[in-house]
N, C-alpha and C positions, 0 to 999 in steps of 0.2 A: 474340593468337590464342586463348589459353586463359584466359578470364575466370573469376573465382572462382565465379560463380553458375551455371556450366555443368554439363553432364553428359557423360561420355565412355563409349564402348562400344568394346571391342576384339573383333575376330573372328579366329579362328585355325582351323586344321584339322590333323588328323594326316596320316600318310602315305596313309591310305585315303581321304582327302577328307571325313571326318566333321567337320562344322563345330561350333565352340563359340563362343558370344557371351557376353560378360560385361561388367558395368558396371565401368568403370575410372576412376580419378581423372585429373585433368589430369597430364600428365607433368612430370618434371623436365627442363628444357632444359639440355643439356650444352654444345652448340655449335650452329652453324647447320645441321648435318646429323644431329645425334644427340639422341635423347630417351631417358629412362630411366623405368621403372616398377618398383614393387615387385610381387613375385609370391609367392603361396602355393604349396603343393604340389598345386594343382588342375589342371583340364583345360587351362587356358591355358598353364601352364608345361610340362605334358607335351606339348602340341601343338607348341610352338615348339622343343622339343628334337628332335622328329621332322621338322618342317617350319618353316624359319626365316621364312617369309612370314606377314605379318599385315596387317590393316587396322584403322584407328582412326578413329572418328567422334566429334567433339566439337561439341556444340550448346549454344547459350544463347539465351534469349529476348531479343528486341529488336523492331525493326520486322519482324514475322513471325518467322522463325527465322534465326539466323546461326550460322556455325561453319565447320568445316573437315573434310575427309576426307583421310586420309593412307594411303599405301601404305608398308609398313615391311618391313625385313629385319633379323632378329636379328644383332647384332654379337658380343655376348658376354653371359654371365651371371656375376655375382659373388655369392659366398655370404658375403661379409664386406666391410668397408671403409666409407669415409666416406659414399658414396652410399647404401648400405643403411641405415646409421645415420640419415641425414637422412630417408629415406623412412619409417623406423619412427617417428621423432619426429612427422612430419607426420600419419601414420596415427593415432598416439595422440591427437593434438590434435583431429582431425576425426571419427574413428570411435570410438576408445576403445582400452583396453589389450589386450583379447582380439584385436582385429583386428591391432594392431601386433605382437603375439606370433606371429601366424600368418604374417607376411611373412618369408620365408626367403631371397629372392633379389632382386637388383637386375638387371633385364634392360635392356640397352642395344640400341637399334634405330637403324639408319640410315634416314632419311627418303628414300624412293625417289621419291615423287610427292606433291604437295600439290594438292588440288582443292577448289573451293568446296562448301559444304554443298548448295546448290541451284543 
């Protein structure tokens, strides 16, 4: 579902319904119902602290475009631990040390709905 060559986007909103959209890496798959992402202290993190619902779109090139749209609900956020360490390592490898240092949280989401991209 999450091919290496793809691109992800997460959408969140605060209590007032003000929407934020951000480029996000492919998630860490925890189990059949749970995905995890690293988060900085930005708007996405602030929004899910106020409103636990989010949407994630992952797209990759193929015959046309392929991918998935997910409806999510925040389960929990961890500020330390193995998942956060793994996310920081992957961020360091893909983006670099500054980006890895900015990641402060591991956010776990329950997948509520899975829909095709198109």
